[in-house]
N, C-alpha and C positions, 0 to 999 in steps of 0.2 A: 414465507416471502419476506424479504428484508423491508425495512421501513422505506418510504419514498425519500428520494434525494432532497436535501435541504435546498431551498431556493437561494440561500446565500453561499452555497458551496463555491469555493474559488475555481474549481475546474468542473467541466461537464461530467455527470455521473450517468452511467448506463441506466436504462429504464428498470432493469432488474436489481440495481443497487450493488452489483458485484464489482464494478470497476469505475475508476475515474480516468479521464483522458488528459494527457499532457503531450503536446506536440505530436498528436496523432497516435500515441502509444497508450495501450491499456495498462493500468496498474491496479492490482487487486486492492479493494477497500478492506478495511478492518472488519472483523466478524461483528455484525450488528447484534448478535446475541450476548456479547460480552457485557457483564454488568458495568455500568458507567464508572464506578469507582475503580474497577480493575483496568478498564480502558485508559482512564486518566493516569493511573499509576504506570502502566506500560508505556504510554506516550511520553511521560516525563523521563522514564528510564531511557527510552530511545533518544530523546533530545540530549540527555547527559552523555550517552555513549557517542553520539555524533560530535559533541563538543570535545570529548576525549580524543577522538580521531584527529580533529584539527590541532589540538594541543600537541599530540604525539608527532604529527607531521611537522609542526613548527620546530620541534626539538629533534627531528629526524630519528626518533626512537621507534624502530621497526617493531620491537617486541610489544611495546605499549600500544602501538597502532593496531597490531594484530589482535591483541586482547580486546581493544575497544571495538574493532570490527566484529569480533565474536559476540560482544554484548549487543550490538545493533542487530545482528542476525537472530539472536535469541529473542529479543523484543519483538521483531517482526514475525517470527514464528508464533509467539504467544498471541500477537494481535490477529493472526490469521492472514497476514499479508504475504507470507511465504509458507512453503510446505504444502501439505494436502489442502485442497479447497475447503472452505468452511461450509459450503452448501452440500446437501446430500441427495440431490435429485439425479445424480449421474452425469450432469452436464460437464463438458470438458472445461479445462482451465485455459484461458487465453492471456494470462498474465504476461506482461512485457511484449506482447505482440502488437504489430501495427493494426489499428482498428480496421483499416481498409482490407486487411487479409483475414478477417474474421466475420462471423455472422452479424456483427455490429456495424458492418460497412454502411448499409443504407441509413441507419440511425445517425452515424457519425457524419456522413456526407450531407445530411439535412441540417446539421448544426450551423448557426451563423458564424461567419468568419471571425 
């Protein structure tokens, strides 16, 4: 079972720790079993890659933007935010779905506005 959600998390996290919610949509959390040093390294790479996307877009360099997007995808895969779910209990993945259309519906509806 993943660790409980931090009280200071900027977005609501599902009780099972698998997703956080932004504007009603579920987004998969990073794999909580990643060692902290590895998670920190991957998040730093993700942020560098996102910055590279912005720079490439500013220069209208499509090849550089494509390469930077590939780096973002690789970092998200390594973090467990994309690709196969990091949990192994057979539960389906609801990544990117509206919470109201998932089994998290009642939990989400009970959140303060």
